[in-house]
All heavy atoms as TSV, in Angstrom:
chain	resi	resn	atom	element	x	y	z
A	1	GLN	N	N	113.180	48.601	106.272
A	1	GLN	CA	C	113.996	49.749	105.995
A	1	GLN	C	C	113.238	50.862	105.354
A	1	GLN	O	O	112.487	50.641	104.391
A	1	GLN	CB	C	115.091	49.349	104.975
A	1	GLN	CG	C	116.041	50.488	104.687
A	1	GLN	CD	C	117.252	49.936	103.907
A	1	GLN	OE1	O	117.389	48.830	103.571
A	1	GLN	NE2	N	118.170	50.923	103.605
A	2	ARG	N	N	113.321	52.075	105.822
A	2	ARG	CA	C	112.450	53.135	105.296
A	2	ARG	C	C	113.107	53.648	104.145
A	2	ARG	O	O	114.326	53.876	104.071
A	2	ARG	CB	C	112.516	54.227	106.455
A	2	ARG	CG	C	111.381	55.308	106.226
A	2	ARG	CD	C	111.430	56.153	107.488
A	2	ARG	NE	N	111.738	57.481	106.975
A	2	ARG	CZ	C	112.585	58.353	107.453
A	2	ARG	NH1	N	113.194	58.037	108.592
A	2	ARG	NH2	N	112.871	59.494	106.932
A	3	ARG	N	N	112.313	53.976	103.121
A	3	ARG	CA	C	112.883	54.559	101.987
A	3	ARG	C	C	112.807	56.018	101.808
A	3	ARG	O	O	111.653	56.703	102.107
A	3	ARG	CB	C	112.046	54.066	100.734
A	3	ARG	CG	C	112.260	52.608	100.471
A	3	ARG	CD	C	111.659	52.308	99.126
A	3	ARG	NE	N	112.154	50.928	98.649
A	3	ARG	CZ	C	112.741	50.674	97.528
A	3	ARG	NH1	N	112.670	51.558	96.642
A	3	ARG	NH2	N	113.170	49.464	97.328
A	4	VAL	N	N	113.948	56.786	101.911
A	4	VAL	CA	C	114.102	58.092	101.741
A	4	VAL	C	C	114.741	58.538	100.465
A	4	VAL	O	O	115.826	58.034	100.243
A	4	VAL	CB	C	114.764	58.689	102.967
A	4	VAL	CG1	C	114.875	60.263	102.844
A	4	VAL	CG2	C	114.024	58.276	104.222
A	5	HIS	N	N	114.205	59.233	99.638
A	5	HIS	CA	C	114.894	59.610	98.356
A	5	HIS	C	C	115.421	61.091	98.507
A	5	HIS	O	O	114.663	61.876	99.148
A	5	HIS	CB	C	113.992	59.555	97.182
A	5	HIS	CG	C	113.458	58.135	96.932
A	5	HIS	ND1	N	114.271	57.239	96.307
A	5	HIS	CD2	C	112.384	57.483	97.246
A	5	HIS	CE1	C	113.629	56.106	96.155
A	5	HIS	NE2	N	112.466	56.221	96.745
A	6	GLY	N	N	116.587	61.280	98.032
A	6	GLY	CA	C	117.088	62.630	98.045
A	6	GLY	C	C	117.670	62.943	96.671
A	6	GLY	O	O	117.721	62.168	95.794
A	7	VAL	N	N	118.006	64.178	96.441
A	7	VAL	CA	C	118.597	64.673	95.316
A	7	VAL	C	C	120.074	65.195	95.482
A	7	VAL	O	O	120.213	65.913	96.418
A	7	VAL	CB	C	117.750	65.846	94.587
A	7	VAL	CG1	C	118.500	66.323	93.457
A	7	VAL	CG2	C	116.366	65.339	94.418
A	8	SER	N	N	120.852	64.561	94.819
A	8	SER	CA	C	122.376	65.135	94.871
A	8	SER	C	C	122.646	65.910	93.527
A	8	SER	O	O	122.278	65.587	92.522
A	8	SER	CB	C	123.221	63.840	94.762
A	8	SER	OG	O	123.078	63.181	96.023
A	9	ARG	N	N	123.526	66.931	93.734
A	9	ARG	CA	C	123.940	67.741	92.561
A	9	ARG	C	C	125.145	67.138	91.995
A	9	ARG	O	O	126.101	66.710	92.779
A	9	ARG	CB	C	124.183	69.106	93.089
A	9	ARG	CG	C	124.580	70.043	91.888
A	9	ARG	CD	C	124.686	71.502	92.385
A	9	ARG	NE	N	123.500	71.979	92.968
A	9	ARG	CZ	C	122.423	72.524	92.212
A	9	ARG	NH1	N	122.577	72.749	91.030
A	9	ARG	NH2	N	121.281	72.992	92.901
A	10	GLY	N	N	125.180	66.915	90.698
A	10	GLY	CA	C	126.280	66.236	90.091
A	10	GLY	C	C	126.880	67.194	89.037
A	10	GLY	O	O	126.159	68.031	88.485
A	11	TYR	N	N	128.172	66.880	88.692
A	11	TYR	CA	C	128.927	67.783	87.668
A	11	TYR	C	C	129.791	66.955	86.762
A	11	TYR	O	O	130.243	65.869	87.372
A	11	TYR	CB	C	129.855	68.896	88.317
A	11	TYR	CG	C	129.204	69.666	89.302
A	11	TYR	CD1	C	129.036	69.506	90.703
A	11	TYR	CD2	C	128.422	70.905	88.816
A	11	TYR	CE1	C	128.384	70.460	91.572
A	11	TYR	CE2	C	127.870	71.833	89.644
A	11	TYR	CZ	C	127.908	71.508	90.959
A	11	TYR	OH	O	127.198	72.435	91.854
A	12	ARG	N	N	129.992	67.333	85.618
A	12	ARG	CA	C	130.936	66.673	84.651
A	12	ARG	C	C	131.698	67.847	83.974
A	12	ARG	O	O	131.083	68.710	83.345
A	12	ARG	CB	C	130.228	65.769	83.751
A	12	ARG	CG	C	130.986	65.179	82.594
A	12	ARG	CD	C	131.795	64.084	83.251
A	12	ARG	NE	N	132.588	63.402	82.122
A	12	ARG	CZ	C	133.580	62.504	82.352
A	12	ARG	NH1	N	133.867	62.249	83.599
A	12	ARG	NH2	N	134.250	62.061	81.254
A	13	VAL	N	N	133.067	67.748	83.990
A	13	VAL	CA	C	133.875	68.784	83.489
A	13	VAL	C	C	134.760	68.031	82.377
A	13	VAL	O	O	135.303	66.941	82.790
A	13	VAL	CB	C	134.766	69.465	84.494
A	13	VAL	CG1	C	135.654	70.491	83.693
A	13	VAL	CG2	C	133.942	70.209	85.485
A	14	GLN	N	N	134.806	68.546	81.074
A	14	GLN	CA	C	135.584	67.803	80.136
A	14	GLN	C	C	136.381	68.982	79.400
A	14	GLN	O	O	136.080	70.017	79.086
A	14	GLN	CB	C	134.731	67.196	78.987
A	14	GLN	CG	C	133.792	66.114	79.670
A	14	GLN	CD	C	132.893	65.415	78.658
A	14	GLN	OE1	O	132.431	64.327	78.915
A	14	GLN	NE2	N	132.537	66.034	77.549
A	15	TYR	N	N	137.733	68.650	79.191
A	15	TYR	CA	C	138.621	69.477	78.534
A	15	TYR	C	C	139.216	68.824	77.296
A	15	TYR	O	O	139.553	67.637	77.365
A	15	TYR	CB	C	139.875	69.901	79.432
A	15	TYR	CG	C	139.535	70.759	80.558
A	15	TYR	CD1	C	139.237	70.312	81.825
A	15	TYR	CD2	C	139.384	72.226	80.293
A	15	TYR	CE1	C	138.988	71.236	82.806
A	15	TYR	CE2	C	139.144	73.098	81.323
A	15	TYR	CZ	C	138.885	72.546	82.575
A	15	TYR	OH	O	138.607	73.408	83.673
A	16	SER	N	N	139.252	69.569	76.099
A	16	SER	CA	C	139.821	69.161	74.962
A	16	SER	C	C	139.874	67.656	74.549
A	16	SER	O	O	140.672	66.913	75.185
A	16	SER	CB	C	141.236	69.746	74.775
A	16	SER	OG	O	141.783	69.476	73.556
A	17	SER	N	N	139.042	67.275	73.595
A	17	SER	CA	C	139.190	65.855	73.102
A	17	SER	C	C	139.918	65.786	71.750
A	17	SER	O	O	139.812	64.848	71.062
A	17	SER	CB	C	137.789	65.367	72.855
A	17	SER	OG	O	137.056	66.052	71.840
A	18	VAL	N	N	140.804	66.862	71.495
A	18	VAL	CA	C	141.509	66.819	70.272
A	18	VAL	C	C	142.470	65.644	70.099
A	18	VAL	O	O	142.558	64.981	69.122
A	18	VAL	CB	C	142.418	68.098	70.153
A	18	VAL	CG1	C	143.318	68.175	68.969
A	18	VAL	CG2	C	141.537	69.327	70.063
A	19	LEU	N	N	143.064	65.262	71.352
A	19	LEU	CA	C	144.038	64.144	71.222
A	19	LEU	C	C	143.394	62.732	71.425
A	19	LEU	O	O	143.946	61.725	71.050
A	19	LEU	CB	C	145.025	64.327	72.505
A	19	LEU	CG	C	145.901	65.572	72.403
A	19	LEU	CD1	C	146.770	65.508	73.699
A	19	LEU	CD2	C	146.855	65.487	71.292
A	20	GLY	N	N	142.045	62.713	71.837
A	20	GLY	CA	C	141.505	61.435	72.020
A	20	GLY	C	C	140.378	61.517	72.873
A	20	GLY	O	O	139.994	62.747	73.413
A	21	PRO	N	N	139.805	60.459	73.381
A	21	PRO	CA	C	138.541	60.514	74.368
A	21	PRO	C	C	139.134	61.023	75.697
A	21	PRO	O	O	140.233	61.194	76.070
A	21	PRO	CB	C	138.167	59.069	74.387
A	21	PRO	CG	C	139.394	58.306	74.011
A	21	PRO	CD	C	140.128	59.083	73.073
A	22	TYR	N	N	138.093	61.345	76.526
A	22	TYR	CA	C	138.302	61.941	77.850
A	22	TYR	C	C	138.733	60.919	78.825
A	22	TYR	O	O	138.268	59.809	78.801
A	22	TYR	CB	C	137.057	62.696	78.342
A	22	TYR	CG	C	136.578	63.842	77.496
A	22	TYR	CD1	C	135.496	63.650	76.816
A	22	TYR	CD2	C	137.309	64.972	77.396
A	22	TYR	CE1	C	134.963	64.598	75.923
A	22	TYR	CE2	C	136.892	65.933	76.648
A	22	TYR	CZ	C	135.732	65.873	75.792
A	22	TYR	OH	O	135.408	66.809	74.985
A	23	LYS	N	N	139.640	61.265	79.749
A	23	LYS	CA	C	140.121	60.406	80.780
A	23	LYS	C	C	139.999	61.210	82.065
A	23	LYS	O	O	140.518	62.358	82.269
A	23	LYS	CB	C	141.442	59.856	80.633
A	23	LYS	CG	C	141.859	59.030	81.764
A	23	LYS	CD	C	143.407	58.586	81.682
A	23	LYS	CE	C	143.823	57.740	82.720
A	23	LYS	NZ	N	143.628	58.126	84.068
A	24	GLY	N	N	139.305	60.577	83.130
A	24	GLY	CA	C	139.353	61.304	84.293
A	24	GLY	C	C	138.696	60.380	85.420
A	24	GLY	O	O	138.368	59.197	85.187
A	25	ASP	N	N	138.401	60.974	86.533
A	25	ASP	CA	C	137.718	60.144	87.752
A	25	ASP	C	C	136.538	60.753	88.129
A	25	ASP	O	O	136.024	61.729	87.564
A	25	ASP	CB	C	138.742	60.314	88.898
A	25	ASP	CG	C	140.133	59.655	88.693
A	25	ASP	OD1	O	140.121	58.498	88.124
A	25	ASP	OD2	O	141.140	60.151	89.026
A	26	ILE	N	N	135.861	60.097	89.131
A	26	ILE	CA	C	134.613	60.580	89.707
A	26	ILE	C	C	134.865	60.763	91.172
A	26	ILE	O	O	135.483	59.874	91.841
A	26	ILE	CB	C	133.535	59.462	89.496
A	26	ILE	CG1	C	133.277	59.306	87.933
A	26	ILE	CG2	C	132.222	60.000	90.138
A	26	ILE	CD1	C	132.261	58.151	87.639
A	27	ARG	N	N	134.424	61.785	91.700
A	27	ARG	CA	C	134.509	62.162	93.178
A	27	ARG	C	C	133.119	62.219	93.797
A	27	ARG	O	O	132.351	63.024	93.334
A	27	ARG	CB	C	135.306	63.455	93.256
A	27	ARG	CG	C	135.614	63.902	94.613
A	27	ARG	CD	C	136.261	65.356	94.591
A	27	ARG	NE	N	136.561	65.688	95.888
A	27	ARG	CZ	C	137.834	65.557	96.448
A	27	ARG	NH1	N	138.886	65.130	95.722
A	27	ARG	NH2	N	138.107	66.056	97.592
A	28	PHE	N	N	133.029	61.494	94.881
A	28	PHE	CA	C	131.830	61.526	95.674
A	28	PHE	C	C	132.145	62.114	97.031
A	28	PHE	O	O	132.946	61.456	97.759
A	28	PHE	CB	C	131.113	60.076	95.860
A	28	PHE	CG	C	130.661	59.534	94.606
A	28	PHE	CD1	C	131.330	58.592	93.980
A	28	PHE	CD2	C	129.501	60.112	93.955
A	28	PHE	CE1	C	130.873	57.949	92.801
A	28	PHE	CE2	C	128.969	59.556	92.875
A	28	PHE	CZ	C	129.664	58.492	92.213
A	29	HIS	N	N	131.775	63.212	97.373
A	29	HIS	CA	C	132.119	63.929	98.629
A	29	HIS	C	C	131.144	64.962	98.895
A	29	HIS	O	O	130.660	65.645	97.993
A	29	HIS	CB	C	133.603	64.561	98.479
A	29	HIS	CG	C	134.008	64.981	99.689
A	29	HIS	ND1	N	133.909	66.099	100.345
A	29	HIS	CD2	C	134.934	64.330	100.562
A	29	HIS	CE1	C	134.528	66.182	101.572
A	29	HIS	NE2	N	135.156	65.190	101.691
A	30	PRO	N	N	130.682	65.150	100.184
A	30	PRO	CA	C	129.675	66.178	100.522
A	30	PRO	C	C	130.002	67.608	100.059
A	30	PRO	O	O	128.997	68.436	99.916
A	30	PRO	CB	C	129.613	65.966	102.004
A	30	PRO	CG	C	130.227	64.850	102.436
A	30	PRO	CD	C	131.163	64.474	101.274
A	31	THR	N	N	131.252	67.898	99.900
A	31	THR	CA	C	131.584	69.290	99.518
A	31	THR	C	C	132.055	69.529	98.109
A	31	THR	O	O	132.681	70.422	97.834
A	31	THR	CB	C	132.674	69.766	100.527
A	31	THR	OG1	O	133.922	69.017	100.328
A	31	THR	CG2	C	132.310	69.738	101.930
A	32	VAL	N	N	131.594	68.579	97.186
A	32	VAL	CA	C	131.971	68.702	95.818
A	32	VAL	C	C	131.368	69.994	95.293
A	32	VAL	O	O	130.187	70.316	95.539
A	32	VAL	CB	C	131.559	67.425	95.097
A	32	VAL	CG1	C	131.706	67.762	93.568
A	32	VAL	CG2	C	132.609	66.346	95.323
A	33	SER	N	N	132.133	70.806	94.506
A	33	SER	CA	C	131.635	71.929	93.785
A	33	SER	C	C	132.070	71.953	92.400
A	33	SER	O	O	133.093	71.170	92.026
A	33	SER	CB	C	131.960	73.234	94.457
A	33	SER	OG	O	133.435	73.471	94.450
A	34	GLU	N	N	131.528	72.753	91.489
A	34	GLU	CA	C	131.921	72.832	90.143
A	34	GLU	C	C	133.341	73.385	90.077
A	34	GLU	O	O	134.147	72.924	89.183
A	34	GLU	CB	C	130.945	73.772	89.399
A	34	GLU	CG	C	131.216	73.882	87.807
A	34	GLU	CD	C	130.288	74.716	87.131
A	34	GLU	OE1	O	129.333	75.402	87.779
A	34	GLU	OE2	O	130.330	74.822	85.875
A	35	SER	N	N	133.711	74.293	90.839
A	35	SER	CA	C	135.138	74.830	90.816
A	35	SER	C	C	136.132	73.789	91.160
A	35	SER	O	O	137.235	73.806	90.463
A	35	SER	CB	C	135.231	76.123	91.624
A	35	SER	OG	O	134.920	75.805	92.934
A	36	VAL	N	N	135.874	73.033	92.088
A	36	VAL	CA	C	136.874	72.029	92.491
A	36	VAL	C	C	137.018	70.995	91.340
A	36	VAL	O	O	138.185	70.663	91.002
A	36	VAL	CB	C	136.297	71.230	93.772
A	36	VAL	CG1	C	137.168	69.977	94.069
A	36	VAL	CG2	C	136.481	72.185	94.993
A	37	LEU	N	N	135.893	70.573	90.700
A	37	LEU	CA	C	136.080	69.657	89.525
A	37	LEU	C	C	136.723	70.330	88.313
A	37	LEU	O	O	137.301	69.633	87.541
A	37	LEU	CB	C	134.586	69.133	89.202
A	37	LEU	CG	C	133.973	68.263	90.316
A	37	LEU	CD1	C	132.682	67.767	89.914
A	37	LEU	CD2	C	134.796	67.128	90.662
A	38	LYS	N	N	136.583	71.515	88.116
A	38	LYS	CA	C	137.208	72.244	87.084
A	38	LYS	C	C	138.756	72.207	87.214
A	38	LYS	O	O	139.448	71.867	86.334
A	38	LYS	CB	C	136.804	73.696	86.968
A	38	LYS	CG	C	135.496	73.900	86.308
A	38	LYS	CD	C	135.183	75.489	86.171
A	38	LYS	CE	C	133.783	75.611	85.434
A	38	LYS	NZ	N	133.531	77.020	85.402
A	39	PHE	N	N	139.123	72.417	88.500
A	39	PHE	CA	C	140.600	72.309	88.782
A	39	PHE	C	C	141.112	70.923	88.645
A	39	PHE	O	O	142.084	70.638	87.948
A	39	PHE	CB	C	140.944	72.756	90.183
A	39	PHE	CG	C	142.271	72.498	90.661
A	39	PHE	CD1	C	143.331	73.255	90.222
A	39	PHE	CD2	C	142.468	71.407	91.416
A	39	PHE	CE1	C	144.579	72.992	90.583
A	39	PHE	CE2	C	143.792	71.134	91.932
A	39	PHE	CZ	C	144.928	71.923	91.350
A	40	LEU	N	N	140.404	69.886	89.141
A	40	LEU	CA	C	140.759	68.523	88.984
A	40	LEU	C	C	140.915	68.101	87.596
A	40	LEU	O	O	141.769	67.271	87.081
A	40	LEU	CB	C	140.018	67.595	89.859
A	40	LEU	CG	C	140.029	67.871	91.435
A	40	LEU	CD1	C	138.912	67.054	92.099
A	40	LEU	CD2	C	141.373	67.468	91.861
A	41	GLY	N	N	139.876	68.498	86.754
A	41	GLY	CA	C	139.925	68.112	85.311
A	41	GLY	C	C	140.943	68.727	84.585
A	41	GLY	O	O	141.584	67.999	83.687
A	42	PHE	N	N	141.346	70.041	84.899
A	42	PHE	CA	C	142.405	70.694	84.252
A	42	PHE	C	C	143.792	69.991	84.657
A	42	PHE	O	O	144.598	69.946	83.770
A	42	PHE	CB	C	142.491	72.059	84.689
A	42	PHE	CG	C	143.328	73.063	83.768
A	42	PHE	CD1	C	142.998	73.223	82.541
A	42	PHE	CD2	C	144.440	73.634	84.329
A	42	PHE	CE1	C	143.965	73.986	81.703
A	42	PHE	CE2	C	145.271	74.314	83.644
A	42	PHE	CZ	C	145.051	74.512	82.211
A	43	GLU	N	N	143.913	69.665	85.907
A	43	GLU	CA	C	145.034	68.915	86.382
A	43	GLU	C	C	145.174	67.541	85.751
A	43	GLU	O	O	146.341	67.178	85.339
A	43	GLU	CB	C	144.924	68.622	87.913
A	43	GLU	CG	C	146.114	68.069	88.536
A	43	GLU	CD	C	145.910	67.980	89.991
A	43	GLU	OE1	O	144.975	67.227	90.467
A	43	GLU	OE2	O	146.757	68.462	90.811
A	44	GLN	N	N	144.044	66.901	85.330
A	44	GLN	CA	C	144.088	65.633	84.676
A	44	GLN	C	C	144.692	65.832	83.171
A	44	GLN	O	O	145.338	64.901	82.703
A	44	GLN	CB	C	142.670	65.102	84.591
A	44	GLN	CG	C	142.569	63.553	84.050
A	44	GLN	CD	C	143.227	62.558	84.928
A	44	GLN	OE1	O	143.017	62.629	86.195
A	44	GLN	NE2	N	143.994	61.739	84.453
A	45	VAL	N	N	144.458	66.939	82.570
A	45	VAL	CA	C	145.069	67.213	81.304
A	45	VAL	C	C	146.496	67.168	81.334
A	45	VAL	O	O	147.097	66.619	80.524
A	45	VAL	CB	C	144.539	68.638	80.769
A	45	VAL	CG1	C	145.330	69.060	79.589
A	45	VAL	CG2	C	143.080	68.640	80.550
A	46	PHE	N	N	147.131	67.812	82.431
A	46	PHE	CA	C	148.560	67.791	82.479
A	46	PHE	C	C	148.969	66.387	82.815
A	46	PHE	O	O	150.152	65.915	82.430
A	46	PHE	CB	C	149.003	68.742	83.544
A	46	PHE	CG	C	148.812	70.103	83.143
A	46	PHE	CD1	C	147.835	71.065	83.662
A	46	PHE	CD2	C	149.748	70.765	82.074
A	46	PHE	CE1	C	147.650	72.241	83.144
A	46	PHE	CE2	C	149.618	72.016	81.633
A	46	PHE	CZ	C	148.569	72.818	82.151
A	47	LYS	N	N	148.359	65.637	83.759
A	47	LYS	CA	C	148.823	64.378	83.928
A	47	LYS	C	C	148.914	63.432	82.715
A	47	LYS	O	O	149.748	62.667	82.422
A	47	LYS	CB	C	147.816	63.581	84.977
A	47	LYS	CG	C	147.930	64.167	86.334
A	47	LYS	CD	C	146.909	63.379	87.305
A	47	LYS	CE	C	146.909	63.943	88.750
A	47	LYS	NZ	N	145.877	63.166	89.491
A	48	ASN	N	N	147.780	63.563	81.874
A	48	ASN	CA	C	147.758	62.764	80.684
A	48	ASN	C	C	148.896	63.214	79.739
A	48	ASN	O	O	149.571	62.408	79.061
A	48	ASN	CB	C	146.316	63.001	80.030
A	48	ASN	CG	C	145.211	62.393	80.755
A	48	ASN	OD1	O	145.389	61.601	81.689
A	48	ASN	ND2	N	144.015	62.771	80.382
A	49	ALA	N	N	149.090	64.469	79.730
A	49	ALA	CA	C	150.213	64.971	78.797
A	49	ALA	C	C	151.541	64.502	79.159
A	49	ALA	O	O	152.483	64.171	78.429
A	49	ALA	CB	C	150.162	66.530	78.742
A	50	LEU	N	N	151.813	64.584	80.561
A	50	LEU	CA	C	153.116	64.199	81.118
A	50	LEU	C	C	153.435	62.674	80.938
A	50	LEU	O	O	154.620	62.213	80.893
A	50	LEU	CB	C	153.251	64.618	82.585
A	50	LEU	CG	C	153.329	66.163	82.842
A	50	LEU	CD1	C	153.289	66.413	84.286
A	50	LEU	CD2	C	154.635	66.629	82.269
A	51	THR	N	N	152.294	61.854	80.857
A	51	THR	CA	C	152.515	60.459	80.776
A	51	THR	C	C	152.308	60.037	79.288
A	51	THR	O	O	152.289	58.847	79.037
A	51	THR	CB	C	151.544	59.673	81.682
A	51	THR	OG1	O	150.266	60.028	81.332
A	51	THR	CG2	C	151.842	59.860	83.108
A	52	SER	N	N	152.305	61.045	78.419
A	52	SER	CA	C	152.177	60.652	76.959
A	52	SER	C	C	150.994	59.935	76.597
A	52	SER	O	O	150.870	59.294	75.600
A	52	SER	CB	C	153.401	60.033	76.426
A	52	SER	OG	O	154.509	60.751	76.667
A	53	LEU	N	N	149.887	60.134	77.364
A	53	LEU	CA	C	148.665	59.547	76.979
A	53	LEU	C	C	147.878	60.392	75.945
A	53	LEU	O	O	147.640	61.541	76.237
A	53	LEU	CB	C	147.779	59.262	78.226
A	53	LEU	CG	C	148.171	58.167	79.205
A	53	LEU	CD1	C	147.352	58.195	80.485
A	53	LEU	CD2	C	148.192	56.870	78.576
A	54	PRO	N	N	147.424	59.813	74.877
A	54	PRO	CA	C	146.688	60.719	73.887
A	54	PRO	C	C	145.166	60.855	74.179
A	54	PRO	O	O	144.332	60.403	73.611
A	54	PRO	CB	C	146.773	59.954	72.595
A	54	PRO	CG	C	146.891	58.556	73.030
A	54	PRO	CD	C	147.707	58.583	74.368
A	55	LEU	N	N	144.928	61.464	75.464
A	55	LEU	CA	C	143.478	61.636	75.966
A	55	LEU	C	C	143.409	63.111	76.510
A	55	LEU	O	O	144.293	63.704	76.933
A	55	LEU	CB	C	143.467	60.717	77.144
A	55	LEU	CG	C	143.575	59.100	76.865
A	55	LEU	CD1	C	143.630	58.392	78.238
A	55	LEU	CD2	C	142.497	58.660	75.954
A	56	GLY	N	N	142.097	63.455	76.389
A	56	GLY	CA	C	141.698	64.651	76.998
A	56	GLY	C	C	141.480	64.603	78.558
A	56	GLY	O	O	141.346	63.368	78.947
A	57	GLY	N	N	141.334	65.558	79.145
A	57	GLY	CA	C	141.112	65.567	80.611
A	57	GLY	C	C	139.610	65.722	80.981
A	57	GLY	O	O	138.961	66.428	80.234
A	58	ALA	N	N	139.189	65.106	82.154
A	58	ALA	CA	C	137.790	65.140	82.506
A	58	ALA	C	C	137.730	64.735	84.083
A	58	ALA	O	O	138.672	64.187	84.617
A	58	ALA	CB	C	136.898	64.254	81.741
A	59	TYR	N	N	136.630	65.311	84.670
A	59	TYR	CA	C	136.421	64.851	85.967
A	59	TYR	C	C	134.912	65.042	86.228
A	59	TYR	O	O	134.210	65.899	85.668
A	59	TYR	CB	C	137.186	65.872	86.915
A	59	TYR	CG	C	137.918	65.035	88.019
A	59	TYR	CD1	C	139.137	64.702	87.996
A	59	TYR	CD2	C	137.139	64.725	89.261
A	59	TYR	CE1	C	139.842	63.981	89.026
A	59	TYR	CE2	C	137.787	64.114	90.208
A	59	TYR	CZ	C	139.062	63.671	90.149
A	59	TYR	OH	O	139.720	62.983	91.128
A	60	GLY	N	N	134.338	64.140	87.066
A	60	GLY	CA	C	133.051	64.268	87.433
A	60	GLY	C	C	132.809	64.119	88.934
A	60	GLY	O	O	133.808	63.665	89.640
A	61	GLY	N	N	131.683	64.431	89.423
A	61	GLY	CA	C	131.493	64.189	90.853
A	61	GLY	C	C	130.063	64.517	91.265
A	61	GLY	O	O	129.305	65.132	90.482
A	62	ALA	N	N	129.714	64.152	92.559
A	62	ALA	CA	C	128.425	64.505	93.040
A	62	ALA	C	C	128.582	64.765	94.518
A	62	ALA	O	O	129.504	64.240	95.234
A	62	ALA	CB	C	127.459	63.434	92.906
A	63	ASN	N	N	127.759	65.717	95.110
A	63	ASN	CA	C	127.811	65.958	96.485
A	63	ASN	C	C	127.144	64.992	97.378
A	63	ASN	O	O	126.084	65.090	97.946
A	63	ASN	CB	C	127.281	67.292	96.819
A	63	ASN	CG	C	125.731	67.490	96.576
A	63	ASN	OD1	O	125.260	66.588	95.868
A	63	ASN	ND2	N	125.173	68.517	96.974
A	64	PHE	N	N	127.551	63.696	97.230
A	64	PHE	CA	C	126.960	62.608	97.943
A	64	PHE	C	C	128.108	61.845	98.776
A	64	PHE	O	O	129.179	61.694	98.071
A	64	PHE	CB	C	126.296	61.660	96.911
A	64	PHE	CG	C	125.803	60.298	97.429
A	64	PHE	CD1	C	124.722	60.311	98.284
A	64	PHE	CD2	C	126.483	59.145	97.118
A	64	PHE	CE1	C	124.365	59.138	98.891
A	64	PHE	CE2	C	126.067	57.991	97.560
A	64	PHE	CZ	C	125.014	57.843	98.470
A	65	ASP	N	N	127.836	61.396	99.894
A	65	ASP	CA	C	128.850	60.709	100.794
A	65	ASP	C	C	128.408	59.329	100.976
A	65	ASP	O	O	127.555	58.978	101.673
A	65	ASP	CB	C	129.065	61.417	102.148
A	65	ASP	CG	C	130.171	60.949	102.808
A	65	ASP	OD1	O	130.902	60.083	102.333
A	65	ASP	OD2	O	130.365	61.286	104.052
A	66	PRO	N	N	129.082	58.389	100.261
A	66	PRO	CA	C	128.593	56.923	100.386
A	66	PRO	C	C	129.030	56.239	101.603
A	66	PRO	O	O	128.509	55.129	101.883
A	66	PRO	CB	C	129.207	56.319	99.092
A	66	PRO	CG	C	130.398	57.042	98.807
A	66	PRO	CD	C	130.080	58.541	99.229
A	67	LYS	N	N	129.999	56.935	102.421
A	67	LYS	CA	C	130.392	56.225	103.639
A	67	LYS	C	C	129.232	55.987	104.619
A	67	LYS	O	O	128.408	56.950	104.858
A	67	LYS	CB	C	131.431	57.136	104.284
A	67	LYS	CG	C	132.743	57.225	103.592
A	67	LYS	CD	C	133.728	57.996	104.264
A	67	LYS	CE	C	134.992	58.204	103.533
A	67	LYS	NZ	N	136.005	59.040	104.167
A	68	GLY	N	N	129.184	54.724	105.150
A	68	GLY	CA	C	128.224	54.421	106.256
A	68	GLY	C	C	126.866	54.186	105.656
A	68	GLY	O	O	125.981	53.973	106.403
A	69	LYS	N	N	126.691	53.991	104.295
A	69	LYS	CA	C	125.387	53.704	103.770
A	69	LYS	C	C	125.376	52.313	103.076
A	69	LYS	O	O	126.438	51.766	102.678
A	69	LYS	CB	C	125.119	54.665	102.668
A	69	LYS	CG	C	124.979	56.165	103.170
A	69	LYS	CD	C	124.426	56.948	102.243
A	69	LYS	CE	C	124.149	58.411	102.718
A	69	LYS	NZ	N	125.022	59.046	103.585
A	70	SER	N	N	124.269	51.648	103.085
A	70	SER	CA	C	124.088	50.420	102.583
A	70	SER	C	C	124.015	50.474	101.098
A	70	SER	O	O	123.808	51.507	100.501
A	70	SER	CB	C	122.936	49.655	103.024
A	70	SER	OG	O	121.726	50.265	102.567
A	71	VAL	N	N	124.342	49.381	100.393
A	71	VAL	CA	C	124.206	49.269	98.891
A	71	VAL	C	C	122.751	49.664	98.498
A	71	VAL	O	O	122.687	50.392	97.397
A	71	VAL	CB	C	124.563	47.838	98.370
A	71	VAL	CG1	C	124.295	47.788	96.938
A	71	VAL	CG2	C	125.869	47.509	98.748
A	72	ALA	N	N	121.780	49.291	99.113
A	72	ALA	CA	C	120.398	49.635	98.748
A	72	ALA	C	C	120.223	51.112	98.939
A	72	ALA	O	O	119.589	51.790	98.057
A	72	ALA	CB	C	119.440	49.025	99.588
A	73	GLU	N	N	120.723	51.702	99.937
A	73	GLU	CA	C	120.644	53.186	100.151
A	73	GLU	C	C	121.431	54.127	99.001
A	73	GLU	O	O	120.856	54.996	98.474
A	73	GLU	CB	C	121.330	53.756	101.571
A	73	GLU	CG	C	120.384	53.314	102.708
A	73	GLU	CD	C	121.087	53.665	104.000
A	73	GLU	OE1	O	122.178	53.224	104.147
A	73	GLU	OE2	O	120.456	54.423	104.781
A	74	ILE	N	N	122.564	53.533	98.624
A	74	ILE	CA	C	123.428	54.170	97.498
A	74	ILE	C	C	122.687	54.075	96.255
A	74	ILE	O	O	122.583	55.018	95.469
A	74	ILE	CB	C	124.691	53.509	97.526
A	74	ILE	CG1	C	125.560	53.834	98.720
A	74	ILE	CG2	C	125.498	54.007	96.237
A	74	ILE	CD1	C	126.895	53.079	98.855
A	75	ARG	N	N	122.058	52.920	95.960
A	75	ARG	CA	C	121.296	52.692	94.634
A	75	ARG	C	C	120.077	53.502	94.641
A	75	ARG	O	O	119.592	53.898	93.466
A	75	ARG	CB	C	121.058	51.203	94.375
A	75	ARG	CG	C	122.349	50.592	94.136
A	75	ARG	CD	C	121.965	49.003	93.852
A	75	ARG	NE	N	123.279	48.394	93.511
A	75	ARG	CZ	C	123.321	47.013	93.395
A	75	ARG	NH1	N	122.297	46.291	93.518
A	75	ARG	NH2	N	124.492	46.554	93.116
A	76	SER	N	N	119.449	53.748	95.800
A	76	SER	CA	C	118.232	54.564	95.785
A	76	SER	C	C	118.496	55.992	95.486
A	76	SER	O	O	117.563	56.747	95.096
A	76	SER	CB	C	117.424	54.325	97.099
A	76	SER	OG	O	117.975	55.023	98.107
A	77	ARG	N	N	119.733	56.471	95.638
A	77	ARG	CA	C	119.984	57.829	95.409
A	77	ARG	C	C	120.005	58.029	94.026
A	77	ARG	O	O	119.952	58.804	93.240
A	77	ARG	CB	C	121.292	58.263	96.082
A	77	ARG	CG	C	121.277	58.473	97.624
A	77	ARG	CD	C	120.722	59.798	97.767
A	77	ARG	NE	N	120.719	60.143	99.249
A	77	ARG	CZ	C	120.900	61.346	99.603
A	77	ARG	NH1	N	121.006	62.231	98.905
A	77	ARG	NH2	N	120.670	61.555	100.838
């Protein structure tokens, strides 16, 4: 197997930790951008508030598409 290394751009957005630690997801998609993650992180704040979770909102992601790649390829990124 040929080794090819690449660089993916990653982001982490965190909103208010006043209520507790951050809670959110990670998104791996070729079109991930900072603005999309800001929206998703802000949305997570409201989800946490509506379910009475004492947590801040967060979201992270990278412009990497793991579909169709082997475990070795994913780990080398």
